[in-house]
N, C-alpha and C positions, 0 to 999 in steps of 0.2 A: 503493502500499497506507500500510496506517494504521498498522500495529504495528511499527514498525523500533523497533529497542535504543536504551539510550543508547550517546553513541559511546563512551566509555571502555571498558563493559563490552562493548560487541561487539570494541572491539582485542582484548580481553583474549582472548575465543574465539577468537578468529583467530589468534591465535598457538598458542593448542593447536591448531586447525583443522592449520598449514602441516606439520609433523613428520610429517603423515599422507599430505601430498596431495604427488601429481604436479603438479606447476606447469607450466604451457604458458602463462605469458601472456605474451600477442600484442605486446607493444611491439612486436615487428618486425615485424609486415603489414605496414609500407611497406617491404617487403623487396628485395631484391636483383636481383629480376626488375624494378623500378621502372622504366619506361622509358615517355615521352610520345608520343602518334600521330606528330607531328614528327619521331621519331628523338631525342632527346633523353636520354642515360642518365645517369639518377640512382644509377646501383650505384659510382659511383666516391669515396664517400665525401661527396659534397655533400648528398646524404639527408637530414642534419639540416638545414641550410639551408633545403632545400626545404620542411619540414615545418616550419618554424616561419614561413617566407612564407605556407604554405596555412592553416594551423593554423586559422583561424577559418573557412575553404569545407570542409574535409574534416573536420570534429570538430561544428560548431556542430549543433543539433539546434532545428530550425523546424517549423511546421505546413503542411502544403502545401494546395493550394485544397481538397482534400476535406476537412479538417480532421482529416487524420492527421499524426502527428509522423512526419519523416522525418528525413535527414542531408544538411542543405542543399547541395546543386550536387552529389549523387552517384547514379550509376547503380551496378546489381549487372549483371553480364552471366555468364552460366552456360552456354558454348557447348563443344561438339565442341573439342577439341584443331585437327582438320584444319581448320576455321574460323576461326581466331583469326585467322592473318595479314590475313585482310579489316580489323580494327580500326586496320590499319596505313594505311587511306584517309581513318579521322576525324582532320584536322588541327588540330583545336580543342579534339578531347577528349583531356587528359591521363590515361593509366594510372595509375593511382597504387598499382596493387600487379596479380599475377597469382600464381594460386596453383593446383597440380593437387589434385582432389578424386577420387582414384582411385577412391574405392567408388562415387562417383555418374558417373563416365565423363564426368568434364566437366571442365573450367579455368573457375576461379572469378575475374573480374575486376575490378577500383569503376573506375570512370572519374569523374573530376573533368571536370564542365562548366563553363564557364568564365562569372562574372556577365550578361555581354551575352548568351547564350545560354537560352531557352526549356528546361526542364530536359522538358517534356513531350515537345514536337518535338524533342530530342536523342534523349530514349526512342524516339521512333516510327521516327527515322531510323536509330537502330542495330538495332533489328527489324528494319526494309528489309533493312539490311546481312544480318543474320544470320537470317535466316527458321526455321533449326533451334534457334536458342536463346532460351533466356530471358533476358527483360530488363526489368528495371524497377527504380522508384525501392529505395534504401535505408530502408525500415519502420523504426520501433523497436513494438515489443511490450511489453504491460506483465503484470506478475504478478499473478495476481485472485484477490487477497484482499481483506477489507474486515472493516472494524469493529476497534475495540480490542479486545487482548489482554487477557484477565482469567487473573493469578496462580491456579495451581492444584498442591493438595496435598492428599497422602493417599493410597487404596491404587490399587496397579498400574493404568496405564492401559492399557489393549487398542484399537487402533485401529478407530476408527468405533463399529460395533455390532456388529459379527461375529467370531461364534468359530469358529476353524479347526482341523480335526484336523492336528495337525503332520505324521503321519507318510505324508499324500499331499503334500507340501509338498516338491518335487525341486527339489534345490540346482544341481541341471547346468543351470537356466535361467541367464541373464544379463541384469541389468535396467537402460535406461538411465533418464536424465533429465537433464532439460534446465531449467534453473534459476539460483536464486543460488549462493553456497558455502556447504558444507555446515562445519557446526564439527564435524569428525570426532573432536574431545576430548572429546564430550558424554557424559556416563554410557551414556547409551542407545546409541550408537553406537560403543562402545569395542569392543566384541565383533564389528563389523559389519565384512565387507569390501569395503572404499571405494574405489575408483581416482577419484582427480579432477584432473579438469584444466580450469585456467582459458585466459578469452579474453577478459581485460581488456587493457588497454592498463596501464602503470607510472602513471598521472594519473587512471583511471578507479577509484572507492573499491567496495572489497569490501561485500556486506552477506550475514549470516549469518543474518537469520531465516528467511525463507520457506522456503529450499533445505535447513536442518534441520527444519524442520518436516515439510517433506513426504519428506525421507529418515527421518525415524522412521518415519512412517507406514508406509514400506515395509519396511524392514529394524532398526528400532531393535528392541533386545532388552536389557534391564535389567530390576533389581528393579520398578522404577516405570512402565516402559514396554515395548509389545510392541506391533511391526510386524506386519503381515501375512505378510513371505517373511522371517523373522529368518533367517541364513544363505545364502540369496541374493546371489551378489555383485551390487555397481550401480557401474553407471560412473556417475559426477557431473559434467557439462561445464556449468562456471560462466561467465552470458555475461551476468547482468543487475548493471547497476551503480548507484551513485545520485546520479542527477542531479542538480543544485542546486533545479533549477526544476521537476522534472515527477515525481520520485520514484524509482523502479524500472525502468530500460528495458532492453531487448537489441536489436541490429540485426537486420534481414534474414540481414547480411553475416555475424555472430558465429555466428546459427542454423544457415544453412547447414555453416560450417566444422565446430559441434561435431554435428550428424545424419551428416558424412563420417566423422567420429573415431571414435563409436558404430557405424557399421556395420562400420569396419576392424575393433571389439572384438566381433562377431559378437553383438554381443548382441539378445534375442530380442523385445523389446519396447521402448518409448521413452516416458518420462511427462514431456507439456511442461501444467504447471499455467500456462499463459502464452495471452494473446490479443490480437487487434490485426488488422490491415486485411487483405484478399486481396494475394497478391504472386506474380508470378508465377513471382521466381526460388526461392522457402520453396516453392510447388507443386512445380516442376521437382522439388528435392532429395528433396520426401516420395515423389515416385512413383516415384522408382528404389527407395528403400526398401522400400514398401512392394512393387512388383511382385518385390521379394526376400524377399516372407514375413517382414521385419519390422514387428511391428506397433504402429500409432501410437496412443496415447490422450492428449485434450487436451481443457482445460478451456471448458465455453462463455461464460466471461464473465461476469463483474457488471455491466456497463455498462445492465442494468435489462431488464426485459421488451417495452421498445419500442423497442431495441438493433436493428440490420441484423447480421444473422448474423456473429460475430467468427470468427479463423480462427488457427490450423488443425483447429479443431473440423467447421468447416463444410464441409472438403476430403473427398469422396468418399472413402470405406473410411479414415476417417480416425475413430475412437471418441469422439465427442461429449459429453460427460458434463456435465449440472447435480448440482446440490445440494438436499437436503431436509433438515429441520430434525426433531426425535425424533417428533413425529407426525406424520410425513410431506409434511408440507406444504411445498413447491418456495420456496428460499429468496429471498425479497422481489428480491433485485437480479439473481438470473441470467438470464442471456441466455435466448432464445426459438428455436424454429423449427424446424420440418420436418428437421431432419439432427439433430436430439438424436436416443442413441439409449437411455441409462441416466441414471439418477440412483443417488446415494448421498449416504451422510450426509454432513455438508458443514459445517453450523450447531454453533457450539460444539465444533469437535471439540478434543480433549486431543492438545497436541504437544510436543516438546522443543523450547523456546526456544535459540534462537542468542545470547543474549547472557549469559548464564551455565551452566558446566559441567553444575552438575544440576538447573535450573529446565527446570518446563513450566507451557505457561498453553493458554488458548483461544483459538482463531480460529476465522474463518467463511468459508466462498468457495467457489464450484466448482471453485478451486486444490485445496480437500483432501477435497473429492469423488474428482478425478482421481486421485490414487496409488490410493484404495483398490479403486476398478475394473480399474487396472491388478494391485494384488498380486491379483484375484479369478479374471482371464483365467488369470495362471498358474496359480493354486489349479484351474480346471477343466481346463485345459491337463495338468495333471500328474496328474491324475484320471481321465484319459478318453485319453491318449495322443495326443488331436488335436490340430493346429495350420492355421492358417489363419481370416482373419476369417469366412470362411462358416460353417466347421463346429464356431467356436466359438460363434457368435452362437447359431446352433441349439443348442446346448446353453445356453448363456446364458440365452436367452430362455423354455426351461422350468422356470428358478428362479429366476424373473424375479414381484415382487408389484408387480401393475396400479395404477396409480394415475392420479387424473385419469379422463377418458372413456373408453370400454372402447377396447384396440388401442393402436397409438402413439399418440403427438401430440405438438405442440409445446411442451407442458410437462414433460415427464416421460419424452420418449419412448415407450421399451418400459415401463418402471415401475424399482420400485429390484429391485436386483439383488443374487444372492445369497439371495432369502426364504429359504431352508433354513438359514442360516448366522446368523440374526440372533436374538441372544439377544432371551430374555425379560425382561419387565419389570421382573421382579426380579431380572435379573443385569447391566441397568443401570447 
């Protein structure tokens, strides 16, 4: 991400946000269930010394052989509870944590692989031991925004290029969001009902820019900013932290925990303006939610047109979003592929800034097209009474402006969603 705020201004805005935030800072993720596979129990108070000894191993972020960021020497396991005793056979792999994920019908386990053991071989060994579980590396994901922000002043900003009749917005829907932290003290969000939960350790630095921007597009409501879903309750999971070398990143581990929490809050839809590699554990968690009729909308990513598909957008049944500019041309850095579903405005989009409580700026990226489609899904659902991917796709595709080649294509998907709701050129 290229538009991070000044450190001092960010700290001020973060202080404003804390009073309105439900804080579940996961410094205790290495918790009382911590037991190594050989039977050594770290729940007796020696956990701090264990963390100190293993800090470099557990929290160091490195590139794997495929060029993806991972947490070094770490595996994730999402397993049915009844299969977990088999992990005790793994004498060389230490269990860092074991946490129930009740909404996912499983338990999430972190395993520490010693330096002398190959990580991929260890993963394959655990997969043989637990054939019903999802086992993978602890991959990192990035927020998909790009370009320098531009300060914006003037008339009231309306999300994207859409005009929604307010009477059709049903405030009984609950919207989930997985992103960076939200500055709930920003003027555009002071009327919003936001429940925020953090999944960062005390050593990981929050960032307020991206999450605040996405939240303002969803539920912003002030004299200067109007989101697509004002009045709808937003559940915001803060999982992204500032890595000094790699920028804003989040782990598969945090994403899975956030998904379980959002499911427990009975959200209808989850906005994921993030992208990264395929991950079996994340995929399994998403499948639980999708099978429960929780819809997921994700950004295609900004790795460029030659990039391979990025996830979770490329997973089946996840709505994959690309971005277009004011002239309906695809964003130059947007990912492409047959998995794309819809396009929405995402170039020079005006959003709330996380740096100052009354600041706004312009940003670009598939990150910012994604919440527009999340909002439109709720709009069409409220207007039709329909729910479910198949039903809503049928409705949305009837109100889509086809772009590019006729029919769905790997650049625009089915096209620009919400054709009947687009403002005229004189209104923009």
